[in-house]
C-alpha positions as a Markdown table, in Angstrom:
| # | Residue | x | y | z |
|---|---|---|---|---|
| 1 | Met | 0.1 | 0.0 | -0.1 |
| 2 | Asn | 1.3 | 3.4 | -1.0 |
| 3 | Arg | 0.9 | 5.4 | 2.6 |
| 4 | Asp | 2.1 | 8.5 | 0.6 |
| 5 | Ala | -1.1 | 8.6 | -1.4 |
| 6 | Leu | -3.3 | 8.5 | 1.6 |
| 7 | Thr | -5.6 | 11.4 | 2.9 |
| 8 | Thr | -7.9 | 9.5 | 5.3 |
| 9 | Pro | -10.7 | 11.0 | 7.1 |
| 10 | Leu | -10.5 | 10.0 | 10.7 |
| 11 | Leu | -13.5 | 11.3 | 12.3 |
| 12 | Asp | -17.0 | 12.7 | 11.6 |
| 13 | Ala | -18.8 | 9.6 | 10.8 |
| 14 | Ser | -22.1 | 11.1 | 11.1 |
| 15 | Pro | -24.1 | 12.1 | 7.7 |
| 16 | Asp | -23.5 | 15.6 | 6.3 |
| 17 | Thr | -27.0 | 16.6 | 7.2 |
| 18 | Ala | -26.1 | 16.3 | 11.1 |
| 19 | Pro | -24.0 | 19.1 | 12.4 |
| 20 | Thr | -20.8 | 17.9 | 14.0 |
| 21 | Ser | -18.3 | 19.3 | 16.6 |
| 22 | Arg | -15.3 | 17.2 | 15.5 |
| 23 | Tyr | -13.6 | 16.5 | 12.3 |
| 24 | Gly | -10.2 | 15.0 | 11.6 |
| 25 | Phe | -8.0 | 13.9 | 8.9 |
| 26 | Glu | -4.5 | 12.6 | 7.9 |
| 27 | Val | -2.2 | 13.6 | 5.2 |
| 28 | Pro | 1.3 | 12.5 | 4.2 |
| 29 | Ala | 4.2 | 14.2 | 5.8 |
| 30 | Arg | 5.2 | 16.0 | 2.5 |
| 31 | Val | 5.3 | 19.8 | 2.0 |
| 32 | Glu | 2.5 | 19.5 | -0.7 |
| 33 | Ser | 0.3 | 18.3 | 2.0 |
| 34 | Val | -0.1 | 21.7 | 3.7 |
| 35 | Ser | -2.2 | 22.9 | 0.8 |
| 36 | Cys | -4.3 | 20.0 | 1.2 |
| 37 | Ala | -4.8 | 20.4 | 4.8 |
| 38 | Arg | -5.6 | 24.1 | 4.4 |
| 39 | Arg | -8.3 | 23.0 | 1.7 |
| 40 | Arg | -9.9 | 20.2 | 4.0 |
| 41 | Val | -10.1 | 22.6 | 7.1 |
| 42 | Ser | -11.6 | 25.5 | 4.8 |
| 43 | Glu | -14.2 | 23.1 | 3.7 |
| 44 | Arg | -15.2 | 22.1 | 7.3 |
| 45 | Leu | -15.2 | 25.7 | 8.6 |
| 46 | Asp | -17.5 | 26.4 | 5.6 |
| 47 | His | -19.7 | 23.4 | 6.6 |
| 48 | Trp | -19.8 | 24.9 | 10.1 |
| 49 | Ala | -20.4 | 28.4 | 8.8 |
| 50 | Ile | -17.4 | 29.7 | 10.5 |
| 51 | Gly | -16.2 | 32.8 | 8.6 |
| 52 | Gly | -14.5 | 35.8 | 8.9 |
| 53 | Asp | -11.5 | 36.5 | 11.1 |
| 54 | Thr | -11.7 | 33.0 | 12.8 |
| 55 | Arg | -11.9 | 31.1 | 9.5 |
| 56 | Asp | -8.6 | 33.3 | 8.2 |
| 57 | Thr | -6.7 | 32.7 | 11.4 |
| 58 | Ala | -7.5 | 28.9 | 11.7 |
| 59 | Leu | -6.2 | 28.6 | 8.1 |
| 60 | Leu | -3.0 | 30.4 | 8.9 |
| 61 | Ile | -2.7 | 28.2 | 12.3 |
| 62 | Val | -3.0 | 25.0 | 10.2 |
| 63 | Ser | -0.6 | 26.1 | 7.6 |
| 64 | Glu | 2.0 | 26.8 | 10.3 |
| 65 | Leu | 1.5 | 23.5 | 12.5 |
| 66 | Val | 1.3 | 21.3 | 9.4 |
| 67 | Thr | 4.4 | 22.8 | 7.8 |
| 68 | Asn | 6.3 | 22.5 | 11.3 |
| 69 | Ala | 5.2 | 18.9 | 11.4 |
| 70 | Val | 6.4 | 18.2 | 8.0 |
| 71 | Val | 9.6 | 19.9 | 8.0 |
| 72 | His | 10.7 | 19.2 | 11.6 |
| 73 | Thr | 9.9 | 15.6 | 12.0 |
| 74 | Gly | 10.6 | 12.4 | 10.7 |
| 75 | Gly | 7.2 | 10.8 | 10.3 |
| 76 | His | 5.3 | 9.7 | 7.4 |
| 77 | Leu | 1.8 | 11.1 | 8.6 |
| 78 | Val | 0.5 | 14.2 | 9.9 |
| 79 | Ser | -3.1 | 14.4 | 11.6 |
| 80 | Cys | -5.2 | 17.3 | 12.1 |
| 81 | Gln | -8.3 | 17.6 | 14.1 |
| 82 | Leu | -10.8 | 20.4 | 14.6 |
| 83 | Ala | -13.2 | 20.6 | 17.5 |
| 84 | Leu | -15.8 | 23.1 | 18.4 |
| 85 | Glu | -15.8 | 23.3 | 22.2 |
| 86 | Gly | -17.5 | 25.9 | 24.5 |
| 87 | Gly | -17.2 | 28.8 | 22.1 |
| 88 | His | -13.6 | 27.8 | 20.9 |
| 89 | Leu | -12.3 | 26.1 | 17.9 |
| 90 | Arg | -9.4 | 23.8 | 18.9 |
| 91 | Ile | -7.1 | 23.0 | 16.2 |
| 92 | Thr | -4.6 | 19.9 | 16.9 |
| 93 | Val | -1.9 | 18.7 | 14.8 |
| 94 | Gln | -0.2 | 15.6 | 15.5 |
| 95 | Asp | 3.2 | 14.3 | 14.0 |
| 96 | Gln | 5.2 | 11.0 | 14.2 |
| 97 | Gly | 8.3 | 12.5 | 14.8 |
| 98 | Ser | 11.1 | 11.3 | 17.2 |
| 99 | Ala | 12.9 | 14.5 | 18.1 |
| 100 | Pro | 13.8 | 14.7 | 21.8 |
| 101 | Ser | 12.7 | 18.3 | 22.2 |
| 102 | Gly | 9.4 | 20.0 | 21.4 |
| 103 | Pro | 8.7 | 23.0 | 19.4 |
| 104 | Arg | 10.3 | 26.1 | 20.1 |
| 105 | Val | 9.1 | 29.6 | 19.8 |
| 106 | Cys | 11.7 | 32.0 | 18.0 |
| 107 | His | 11.7 | 35.4 | 19.9 |
| 108 | Gly | 14.9 | 36.7 | 17.9 |
| 109 | Leu | 14.5 | 38.3 | 14.4 |
| 110 | Glu | 17.9 | 36.9 | 13.5 |
| 111 | Glu | 16.9 | 33.3 | 13.6 |
| 112 | Glu | 16.0 | 32.0 | 10.2 |
| 113 | Arg | 13.3 | 29.4 | 11.7 |
| 114 | Gly | 10.9 | 29.3 | 14.5 |
| 115 | Arg | 8.8 | 32.3 | 13.9 |
| 116 | Gly | 5.7 | 30.2 | 12.7 |
| 117 | Leu | 5.1 | 29.3 | 16.5 |
| 118 | Leu | 5.5 | 33.0 | 17.4 |
| 119 | Leu | 2.8 | 33.8 | 15.1 |
| 120 | Val | 0.6 | 30.9 | 16.3 |
| 121 | Glu | 1.1 | 32.3 | 19.7 |
| 122 | Ala | 0.3 | 35.9 | 18.8 |
| 123 | Val | -3.0 | 35.0 | 16.9 |
| 124 | Ser | -4.6 | 32.3 | 19.1 |
| 125 | Ala | -6.3 | 32.6 | 22.4 |
| 126 | Ala | -4.3 | 29.7 | 23.9 |
| 127 | Trp | -1.8 | 27.2 | 22.3 |
| 128 | Gly | 0.4 | 24.5 | 23.7 |
| 129 | Thr | 2.2 | 21.0 | 23.1 |
| 130 | Tyr | 2.4 | 17.5 | 24.6 |
| 131 | Asp | 4.1 | 14.1 | 23.6 |
| 132 | Arg | 1.7 | 11.7 | 22.2 |
| 133 | Glu | 0.4 | 9.2 | 24.6 |
| 134 | Cys | 1.2 | 6.1 | 22.3 |
| 135 | Gly | 4.5 | 6.0 | 20.4 |
| 136 | Thr | 6.6 | 8.6 | 19.3 |
| 137 | Gly | 5.5 | 12.0 | 18.2 |
| 138 | Arg | 4.1 | 15.4 | 19.3 |
| 139 | Val | 0.9 | 16.9 | 19.5 |
| 140 | Val | 0.5 | 20.9 | 19.1 |
| 141 | Trp | -2.8 | 22.6 | 19.5 |
| 142 | Ala | -4.2 | 26.2 | 19.3 |
| 143 | Glu | -7.5 | 27.5 | 20.3 |
| 144 | Leu | -9.6 | 30.5 | 18.8 |
| 145 | Pro | -12.9 | 31.9 | 20.0 |
| 146 | Tyr | -15.7 | 31.7 | 17.4 |
| 147 | Gly | -19.2 | 32.9 | 17.2 |
| 148 | Ser | -20.1 | 35.8 | 19.1 |
| 149 | Ala | -16.4 | 36.6 | 19.9 |
| 150 | Pro | -15.6 | 40.6 | 19.5 |
| 151 | Phe | -13.6 | 40.2 | 16.3 |
| 152 | Glu | -16.7 | 38.5 | 14.7 |
| 153 | Thr | -18.9 | 41.4 | 15.1 |
| 154 | Ala | -19.8 | 43.2 | 11.8 |
| 155 | Trp | -19.3 | 46.9 | 12.6 |
| 156 | Pro | -21.8 | 49.5 | 10.9 |
| 157 | Cys | -20.5 | 51.9 | 8.4 |
């Protein structure tokens, strides 16, 4: 089986007519998979009717986290999960890497890499990381408010 060709849905077994609060998928750990992940997340956010700044920020976060998982780990698959929980959209990206240290936020302008997590830190309400429960790899997550959050309000002209 060619695992590089996989983009397997993991969650959301309910029919499209029923609203869901969780969605997940896997993509091969290759650079071209970042655009696939963005497209899948975009489609799900459209399905959930999440737009505006929350949608744009979620797509930025997915791009950064999936890129990090592809570039900085040695795994074959990257999984992504979206969850709507208590007024927040939680984005979780999991890799299969075996690096002994976790992701680092770069605070210096001279460093060539590491600014992606600084960006995630700046645009999310909360974010963090932890080791996978089973096997090797790391989970990085970020949360955004959605719905009636102040930055989703349409301001009258």
